DRENFI-56888 format. One record per residue (C-alpha): residue in three letters; x, y, z; residue number from 1. Coordinates in Angstrom, 1 decimal. Layout:
N
+-----+--------+--------+--------+-----+
!   r !     px !     py !     pz !   k !
+-----+--------+--------+--------+-----+
! ALA !      X !      Y !      Z ! NUM !
...
+-----+--------+--------+--------+-----+
***
This chain:
255
+-----+--------+--------+--------+-----+
!   r !     px !     py !     pz !   k !
+-----+--------+--------+--------+-----+
! UNK !  -72.8 !  -30.8 !  -40.5 !   1 !
! UNK !  -69.6 !  -29.3 !  -40.6 !   2 !
! UNK !  -66.6 !  -30.6 !  -42.4 !   3 !
! UNK !  -64.4 !  -32.9 !  -40.4 !   4 !
! UNK !  -60.8 !  -32.2 !  -40.3 !   5 !
! UNK !  -58.8 !  -34.0 !  -43.0 !   6 !
! UNK !  -56.0 !  -36.7 !  -42.2 !   7 !
! UNK !  -53.0 !  -36.2 !  -43.5 !   8 !
! UNK !  -51.2 !  -39.1 !  -45.4 !   9 !
! UNK !  -50.1 !  -40.5 !  -48.7 !  10 !
! UNK !  -53.5 !  -40.9 !  -51.1 !  11 !
! UNK !  -53.0 !  -44.5 !  -52.2 !  12 !
! UNK !  -55.2 !  -44.1 !  -55.5 !  13 !
! UNK !  -53.0 !  -42.9 !  -58.2 !  14 !
! UNK !  -55.8 !  -40.8 !  -59.7 !  15 !
! UNK !  -57.3 !  -39.4 !  -56.9 !  16 !
! UNK !  -53.6 !  -38.2 !  -56.0 !  17 !
! UNK !  -52.7 !  -36.6 !  -59.3 !  18 !
! UNK !  -56.2 !  -34.4 !  -59.0 !  19 !
! UNK !  -55.2 !  -33.4 !  -55.3 !  20 !
! UNK !  -51.8 !  -32.5 !  -56.4 !  21 !
! UNK !  -53.0 !  -30.2 !  -59.3 !  22 !
! UNK !  -55.4 !  -28.5 !  -56.7 !  23 !
! UNK !  -53.0 !  -28.2 !  -53.9 !  24 !
! UNK !  -50.4 !  -26.8 !  -56.5 !  25 !
! UNK !  -52.4 !  -24.1 !  -58.0 !  26 !
! UNK !  -53.5 !  -23.2 !  -54.6 !  27 !
! UNK !  -50.2 !  -22.9 !  -53.5 !  28 !
! UNK !  -48.8 !  -20.8 !  -56.5 !  29 !
! UNK !  -52.0 !  -18.8 !  -55.9 !  30 !
! UNK !  -50.8 !  -17.9 !  -52.2 !  31 !
! UNK !  -47.2 !  -17.1 !  -53.1 !  32 !
! UNK !  -48.5 !  -14.6 !  -55.2 !  33 !
! UNK !  -50.8 !  -13.2 !  -52.9 !  34 !
! UNK !  -48.1 !  -13.0 !  -49.9 !  35 !
! UNK !  -45.5 !  -11.4 !  -52.6 !  36 !
! UNK !  -48.2 !   -8.6 !  -53.5 !  37 !
! UNK !  -50.0 !   -7.9 !  -50.1 !  38 !
! UNK !  -46.7 !   -8.0 !  -48.1 !  39 !
! UNK !  -43.9 !   -6.6 !  -50.5 !  40 !
! UNK !  -41.9 !   -9.8 !  -50.2 !  41 !
! UNK !  -39.8 !  -11.9 !  -52.4 !  42 !
! UNK !  -40.9 !  -15.1 !  -52.4 !  43 !
! UNK !  -39.7 !  -18.0 !  -54.6 !  44 !
! UNK !  -41.5 !  -21.3 !  -55.1 !  45 !
! UNK !  -40.3 !  -24.4 !  -56.4 !  46 !
! UNK !  -42.3 !  -27.7 !  -57.0 !  47 !
! UNK !  -41.7 !  -31.0 !  -58.6 !  48 !
! UNK !  -43.9 !  -33.4 !  -59.2 !  49 !
! UNK !  -43.9 !  -37.1 !  -59.1 !  50 !
! UNK !  -42.8 !  -37.5 !  -62.6 !  51 !
! UNK !  -40.2 !  -35.0 !  -62.0 !  52 !
! UNK !  -41.9 !  -32.1 !  -63.9 !  53 !
! UNK !  -41.1 !  -28.8 !  -62.3 !  54 !
! UNK !  -43.2 !  -25.6 !  -61.3 !  55 !
! UNK !  -42.0 !  -22.8 !  -59.9 !  56 !
! UNK !  -43.0 !  -19.1 !  -58.7 !  57 !
! UNK !  -40.7 !  -16.4 !  -58.4 !  58 !
! UNK !  -41.7 !  -12.5 !  -57.6 !  59 !
! UNK !  -40.9 !  -10.3 !  -60.8 !  60 !
! UNK !  -39.6 !  -13.5 !  -62.3 !  61 !
! UNK !  -36.3 !  -13.4 !  -60.5 !  62 !
! UNK !  -35.4 !  -16.5 !  -59.5 !  63 !
! UNK !  -31.9 !  -16.6 !  -60.0 !  64 !
! UNK !  -31.7 !  -13.2 !  -57.8 !  65 !
! UNK !  -33.6 !  -14.8 !  -55.0 !  66 !
! UNK !  -31.6 !  -18.1 !  -55.3 !  67 !
! UNK !  -28.6 !  -16.4 !  -55.2 !  68 !
! UNK !  -29.4 !  -14.3 !  -52.3 !  69 !
! UNK !  -30.5 !  -17.4 !  -50.5 !  70 !
! UNK !  -27.4 !  -19.1 !  -51.1 !  71 !
! UNK !  -25.4 !  -16.4 !  -49.8 !  72 !
! UNK !  -27.7 !  -15.9 !  -46.6 !  73 !
! UNK !  -27.2 !  -19.9 !  -46.2 !  74 !
! UNK !  -23.4 !  -19.7 !  -46.6 !  75 !
! UNK !  -23.1 !  -17.0 !  -43.9 !  76 !
! UNK !  -25.3 !  -19.0 !  -41.6 !  77 !
! UNK !  -23.2 !  -21.8 !  -41.9 !  78 !
! UNK !  -20.0 !  -20.1 !  -41.5 !  79 !
! UNK !  -21.4 !  -18.3 !  -38.2 !  80 !
! UNK !  -22.7 !  -21.9 !  -37.0 !  81 !
! UNK !  -19.3 !  -23.2 !  -37.8 !  82 !
! UNK !  -17.6 !  -20.7 !  -36.0 !  83 !
! UNK !  -19.8 !  -20.8 !  -33.0 !  84 !
! UNK !  -19.3 !  -24.7 !  -32.9 !  85 !
! UNK !  -15.4 !  -24.2 !  -33.2 !  86 !
! UNK !  -15.5 !  -21.6 !  -30.6 !  87 !
! UNK !  -17.4 !  -23.7 !  -28.2 !  88 !
! UNK !  -15.3 !  -26.9 !  -29.0 !  89 !
! UNK !  -12.2 !  -24.5 !  -28.4 !  90 !
! UNK !  -13.8 !  -23.5 !  -24.9 !  91 !
! UNK !  -14.3 !  -27.3 !  -24.4 !  92 !
! UNK !  -10.6 !  -28.0 !  -24.9 !  93 !
! UNK !   -9.4 !  -25.2 !  -22.9 !  94 !
! UNK !  -11.6 !  -26.4 !  -20.0 !  95 !
! UNK !  -10.4 !  -29.8 !  -20.2 !  96 !
! UNK !   -6.7 !  -28.6 !  -20.3 !  97 !
! UNK !   -7.2 !  -26.4 !  -17.1 !  98 !
! UNK !   -8.8 !  -28.9 !  -15.4 !  99 !
! UNK !   -6.2 !  -31.4 !  -16.0 ! 100 !
! UNK !   -3.4 !  -29.0 !  -15.0 ! 101 !
! UNK !   -5.4 !  -28.2 !  -11.4 ! 102 !
! UNK !   -5.9 !  -31.8 !  -10.8 ! 103 !
! UNK !   -1.8 !  -32.2 !  -11.2 ! 104 !
! UNK !   -0.9 !  -29.3 !   -9.3 ! 105 !
! UNK !   -3.6 !  -30.6 !   -6.4 ! 106 !
! UNK !   -1.8 !  -33.7 !   -6.6 ! 107 !
! UNK !    1.5 !  -32.5 !   -6.3 ! 108 !
! UNK !    0.4 !  -30.4 !   -3.5 ! 109 !
! UNK !   -0.2 !  -33.5 !   -1.6 ! 110 !
! UNK !    2.8 !  -35.2 !   -2.3 ! 111 !
! UNK !    4.8 !  -32.2 !   -0.7 ! 112 !
! UNK !    2.5 !  -32.8 !    2.1 ! 113 !
! UNK !    3.5 !  -36.2 !    2.5 ! 114 !
! UNK !   -0.1 !  -37.2 !    1.6 ! 115 !
! UNK !   -1.3 !  -40.2 !   -1.2 ! 116 !
! UNK !    2.5 !  -41.5 !   -1.3 ! 117 !
! UNK !    1.2 !  -44.9 !   -2.1 ! 118 !
! UNK !    0.8 !  -44.2 !   -6.0 ! 119 !
! UNK !    4.4 !  -43.1 !   -6.4 ! 120 !
! UNK !    6.9 !  -45.3 !   -7.4 ! 121 !
! UNK !   11.0 !  -45.3 !   -6.2 ! 122 !
! UNK !   11.8 !  -42.8 !   -8.9 ! 123 !
! UNK !    9.3 !  -40.4 !   -8.3 ! 124 !
! UNK !    9.7 !  -40.4 !   -4.5 ! 125 !
! UNK !   13.5 !  -39.8 !   -5.0 ! 126 !
! UNK !   12.6 !  -36.9 !   -7.3 ! 127 !
! UNK !   10.1 !  -35.8 !   -4.9 ! 128 !
! UNK !   13.1 !  -36.1 !   -1.9 ! 129 !
! UNK !   15.3 !  -34.1 !   -4.2 ! 130 !
! UNK !   12.6 !  -31.5 !   -4.7 ! 131 !
! UNK !   12.3 !  -31.1 !   -1.1 ! 132 !
! UNK !   15.9 !  -30.7 !   -0.4 ! 133 !
! UNK !   16.1 !  -28.2 !   -2.8 ! 134 !
! UNK !   13.5 !  -26.3 !   -1.2 ! 135 !
! UNK !   14.9 !  -26.3 !    2.2 ! 136 !
! UNK !   18.2 !  -25.1 !    1.0 ! 137 !
! UNK !   16.5 !  -22.0 !   -0.6 ! 138 !
! UNK !   14.2 !  -21.5 !    2.6 ! 139 !
! UNK !   17.4 !  -21.7 !    4.7 ! 140 !
! UNK !   19.1 !  -19.3 !    2.5 ! 141 !
! UNK !   16.3 !  -16.7 !    3.0 ! 142 !
! UNK !   15.9 !  -17.0 !    6.5 ! 143 !
! UNK !   20.2 !  -16.5 !    7.1 ! 144 !
! UNK !   19.7 !  -13.4 !    4.9 ! 145 !
! UNK !   16.6 !  -11.9 !    6.8 ! 146 !
! UNK !   18.6 !  -12.8 !   10.0 ! 147 !
! UNK !   21.7 !  -11.2 !    8.9 ! 148 !
! UNK !   19.8 !   -8.0 !    7.8 ! 149 !
! UNK !   18.1 !   -8.1 !   11.3 ! 150 !
! UNK !   21.6 !   -8.3 !   13.1 ! 151 !
! UNK !   23.0 !   -5.6 !   10.9 ! 152 !
! UNK !   20.1 !   -3.2 !   11.7 ! 153 !
! UNK !   20.3 !   -3.7 !   15.4 ! 154 !
! UNK !   24.2 !   -3.4 !   15.3 ! 155 !
! UNK !   23.7 !    0.2 !   13.3 ! 156 !
! UNK !   21.2 !    1.2 !   16.2 ! 157 !
! UNK !   23.7 !    0.1 !   18.9 ! 158 !
! UNK !   26.2 !    2.6 !   17.5 ! 159 !
! UNK !   23.7 !    5.3 !   16.9 ! 160 !
! UNK !   22.9 !    5.0 !   20.6 ! 161 !
! UNK !   26.5 !    4.9 !   21.5 ! 162 !
! UNK !   27.5 !    7.8 !   19.7 ! 163 !
! UNK !   24.4 !    9.9 !   21.2 ! 164 !
! UNK !   25.6 !    8.5 !   24.8 ! 165 !
! UNK !   29.0 !    9.8 !   24.3 ! 166 !
! UNK !   27.7 !   13.3 !   23.2 ! 167 !
! UNK !   25.4 !   13.4 !   26.4 ! 168 !
! UNK !   28.5 !   12.3 !   28.5 ! 169 !
! UNK !   30.6 !   15.1 !   27.0 ! 170 !
! UNK !   27.5 !   17.6 !   27.9 ! 171 !
! UNK !   27.3 !   16.6 !   31.0 ! 172 !
! UNK !   31.2 !   17.0 !   32.2 ! 173 !
! UNK !   31.4 !   20.6 !   30.8 ! 174 !
! UNK !   28.4 !   21.7 !   32.6 ! 175 !
! UNK !   30.0 !   20.2 !   35.7 ! 176 !
! UNK !   33.3 !   22.1 !   35.0 ! 177 !
! UNK !   31.3 !   25.2 !   34.7 ! 178 !
! UNK !   29.6 !   25.1 !   37.6 ! 179 !
! UNK !   32.7 !   24.3 !   39.5 ! 180 !
! UNK !   34.6 !   27.1 !   38.2 ! 181 !
! UNK !   31.8 !   29.5 !   38.7 ! 182 !
! UNK !   32.0 !   28.5 !   42.5 ! 183 !
! UNK !   35.6 !   28.9 !   42.8 ! 184 !
! UNK !   35.4 !   32.4 !   40.9 ! 185 !
! UNK !   32.7 !   33.4 !   42.9 ! 186 !
! UNK !   34.4 !   32.2 !   46.5 ! 187 !
! UNK !   37.7 !   33.9 !   45.0 ! 188 !
! UNK !   36.0 !   37.1 !   44.2 ! 189 !
! UNK !   34.0 !   37.1 !   47.8 ! 190 !
! UNK !   37.6 !   36.4 !   49.4 ! 191 !
! UNK !   39.3 !   39.3 !   47.7 ! 192 !
! UNK !   36.2 !   41.8 !   48.4 ! 193 !
! UNK !   36.2 !   41.0 !   52.2 ! 194 !
! UNK !   40.1 !   41.3 !   52.4 ! 195 !
! UNK !   40.3 !   44.5 !   50.4 ! 196 !
! UNK !   37.7 !   46.1 !   53.2 ! 197 !
! UNK !   39.9 !   44.7 !   55.8 ! 198 !
! UNK !   43.2 !   46.2 !   54.3 ! 199 !
! UNK !   41.4 !   49.7 !   53.2 ! 200 !
! UNK !   39.6 !   51.5 !   55.9 ! 201 !
! UNK !   37.5 !   54.3 !   55.5 ! 202 !
! UNK !   38.9 !   57.8 !   54.7 ! 203 !
! UNK !   37.6 !   59.3 !   58.1 ! 204 !
! UNK !   39.8 !   56.3 !   60.0 ! 205 !
! UNK !   42.8 !   57.6 !   58.1 ! 206 !
! UNK !   42.2 !   61.2 !   58.5 ! 207 !
! UNK !   41.4 !   60.7 !   62.0 ! 208 !
! UNK !   44.4 !   58.6 !   62.9 ! 209 !
! UNK !   46.8 !   62.0 !   62.3 ! 210 !
! UNK !   44.9 !   64.2 !   64.7 ! 211 !
! UNK !   44.5 !   63.9 !   68.9 ! 212 !
! UNK !   41.3 !   62.4 !   69.7 ! 213 !
! UNK !   39.8 !   63.6 !   72.5 ! 214 !
! UNK !   36.1 !   62.3 !   72.3 ! 215 !
! UNK !   34.6 !   60.1 !   69.8 ! 216 !
! UNK !   31.5 !   58.6 !   68.8 ! 217 !
! UNK !   30.5 !   55.3 !   66.3 ! 218 !
! UNK !   28.0 !   54.2 !   64.3 ! 219 !
! UNK !   27.6 !   50.9 !   63.0 ! 220 !
! UNK !   24.8 !   49.3 !   60.4 ! 221 !
! UNK !   24.7 !   46.0 !   59.1 ! 222 !
! UNK !   23.5 !   44.9 !   55.5 ! 223 !
! UNK !   22.8 !   41.5 !   53.8 ! 224 !
! UNK !   21.9 !   40.6 !   50.2 ! 225 !
! UNK !   22.2 !   38.1 !   47.5 ! 226 !
! UNK !   24.9 !   38.5 !   45.1 ! 227 !
! UNK !   24.3 !   36.8 !   41.8 ! 228 !
! UNK !   28.0 !   37.3 !   39.4 ! 229 !
! UNK !   27.2 !   37.1 !   35.6 ! 230 !
! UNK !   28.6 !   33.9 !   34.0 ! 231 !
! UNK !   31.0 !   32.9 !   37.5 ! 232 !
! UNK !   28.6 !   30.7 !   39.4 ! 233 !
! UNK !   25.6 !   30.4 !   41.3 ! 234 !
! UNK !   24.4 !   33.3 !   43.5 ! 235 !
! UNK !   25.6 !   33.6 !   47.1 ! 236 !
! UNK !   24.6 !   35.5 !   50.1 ! 237 !
! UNK !   26.8 !   38.6 !   51.4 ! 238 !
! UNK !   26.7 !   40.3 !   54.6 ! 239 !
! UNK !   28.3 !   43.9 !   55.1 ! 240 !
! UNK !   29.0 !   45.5 !   58.5 ! 241 !
! UNK !   29.7 !   49.1 !   58.1 ! 242 !
! UNK !   31.4 !   51.3 !   61.1 ! 243 !
! UNK !   31.3 !   54.9 !   61.2 ! 244 !
! UNK !   33.5 !   56.8 !   63.7 ! 245 !
! UNK !   33.5 !   60.6 !   64.5 ! 246 !
! UNK !   36.3 !   61.9 !   66.7 ! 247 !
! UNK !   36.3 !   65.4 !   68.1 ! 248 !
! UNK !   39.8 !   67.3 !   68.3 ! 249 !
! UNK !   41.2 !   68.2 !   71.9 ! 250 !
! UNK !   41.1 !   71.6 !   73.2 ! 251 !
! UNK !   44.4 !   72.5 !   71.9 ! 252 !
! UNK !   43.1 !   73.7 !   69.0 ! 253 !
! UNK !   44.8 !   71.3 !   66.7 ! 254 !
! UNK !   43.1 !   71.1 !   63.0 ! 255 !
+-----+--------+--------+--------+-----+
***
């Protein structure tokens, strides 16, 4: 039959307890030496018996060095744990602080909206009223400023449009006067040309008036066209008739 599992509990018999301590102590010291040699680990083992007797084992007999290293590691770990705890505590404190601030802001916002006023006393209501009046004053001031700027901008645009309108009116008047002047000049030119033709008959007619005419023949031709004087107005139609008279002198032999 196999060995049963030994129940771990304090041995009541003093002699048996002392024997078991000696055996287990020797085995523990042996195991500490084995792990130090096999695994190249620094091992320190300290055992105190019931009577207070010290049993120890240290790799290369450097108990002080190992204990110093242990103290440094233990202190660094404590500092790290303390720092983490302090940081966590700071975060918790900051969270509670921000949460209270948010709740206060939400409560003030409700009061400004006219909600949850039952919790306010007379003094707090008066302060709330003053705050609202001050806010309305600033709002009206800003509104008036924006309206004034808008009106000024509209007036500026109106003045600009009026100036453009005046310029266009001047250009229209100038164009109208040029057209009227051109038409007058063209009419005057046309009248002067016709009067010149009427006042100055052809040279053949002048010469023929000096000699006696026994017989004559006449040839006429009419021409029409459009005259466009440069810079004097719009084009106009002209009709011109030319009469050619051929006269033969009498038998008297006059030249």
